[in-house]
C-alpha positions as CSV (number, residue, x, y, z in Angstrom):
1,M,-23.0,16.1,-10.0
2,N,-19.4,16.1,-11.4
3,S,-16.5,14.1,-10.2
4,R,-13.8,15.8,-8.2
5,Y,-10.4,14.5,-7.0
6,F,-10.4,11.8,-4.3
7,N,-7.6,9.7,-2.9
8,I,-8.9,6.4,-4.0
9,A,-7.3,3.4,-2.3
10,G,-9.4,0.8,-4.2
11,M,-12.6,0.1,-6.0
12,Q,-14.9,-2.9,-6.5
13,V,-17.8,-3.7,-8.8
14,I,-21.1,-3.4,-7.0
15,T,-23.9,-5.7,-8.1
16,P,-27.2,-4.0,-7.1
17,N,-29.3,-6.1,-4.7
18,N,-32.4,-5.3,-2.8
19,N,-31.5,-7.5,0.1
20,V,-27.7,-7.5,0.5
21,D,-25.4,-4.7,1.7
22,I,-22.2,-3.9,-0.1
23,D,-18.7,-4.8,1.2
24,K,-18.0,-2.2,4.0
25,A,-14.5,-1.8,2.8
26,Y,-15.8,-0.2,-0.5
27,S,-18.7,1.8,1.0
28,D,-17.0,5.3,1.0
29,G,-18.6,6.3,-2.3
30,I,-19.8,5.2,-5.7
31,Y,-18.4,5.8,-9.2
32,V,-20.5,5.1,-12.2
33,E,-19.3,4.6,-15.8
34,S,-22.7,5.0,-17.5
35,A,-25.6,7.3,-17.1
36,G,-28.8,6.6,-15.2
37,N,-30.3,6.5,-11.7
38,I,-29.0,4.7,-8.6
39,K,-31.1,4.0,-5.5
40,V,-29.0,3.6,-2.3
41,A,-29.4,3.0,1.4
42,F,-27.0,5.0,3.6
43,K,-25.4,3.6,6.7
44,D,-28.0,5.3,8.8
45,G,-30.8,3.4,7.1
46,T,-32.2,6.2,5.0
47,T,-32.6,5.8,1.2
48,H,-32.3,8.1,-1.7
49,T,-32.4,7.8,-5.5
50,F,-29.7,9.8,-7.3
51,K,-31.4,10.7,-10.6
52,N,-29.9,11.6,-14.0
53,L,-26.3,10.7,-13.1
54,V,-24.0,11.1,-16.0
55,A,-21.2,8.8,-17.0
56,K,-18.1,9.1,-14.7
57,D,-20.1,10.7,-11.8
58,T,-18.8,10.1,-8.3
59,I,-20.9,10.2,-5.2
60,Q,-18.9,10.5,-1.9
61,A,-21.2,9.1,0.8
62,N,-21.4,6.3,3.3
63,I,-23.3,3.8,1.3
64,A,-24.7,0.6,2.7
65,R,-26.6,-0.9,-0.2
66,V,-27.3,-0.3,-3.9
67,Y,-30.8,-1.4,-4.8
68,S,-31.6,-3.3,-8.0
69,T,-35.1,-1.8,-8.0
70,G,-34.8,1.9,-8.9
71,T,-31.3,1.6,-10.3
72,T,-31.0,2.0,-14.1
73,V,-27.2,2.3,-14.4
74,T,-25.8,-0.8,-15.9
75,S,-24.8,-3.1,-13.1
76,T,-21.3,-3.7,-14.4
77,D,-20.7,0.1,-14.4
78,I,-21.2,0.7,-10.7
79,F,-18.1,0.7,-8.4
80,G,-17.8,1.0,-4.7
81,L,-14.9,3.2,-3.6
82,K,-12.4,2.7,-0.8
83,L,-11.0,6.2,0.0
84,D,-7.7,7.0,1.8
85,P,-8.4,8.8,5.0
């Protein structure tokens, strides 16, 4: 998965948590600054683990939660994205 160009309006550090959703304003995607896996819940309630991400990967999806269990990317290296429409 490689990054591509997005119109990013803002970004916020996401702290993985098994019980708390991320701020909805920053749920348009995820950017990672280090390699690893990220387990997420989408807004429809389904979950998925993105495996073997490389540093500087971007995932454009409607993310509701980033789980601490199943996530190996350093927690300070995960950012929620707010995209321009």
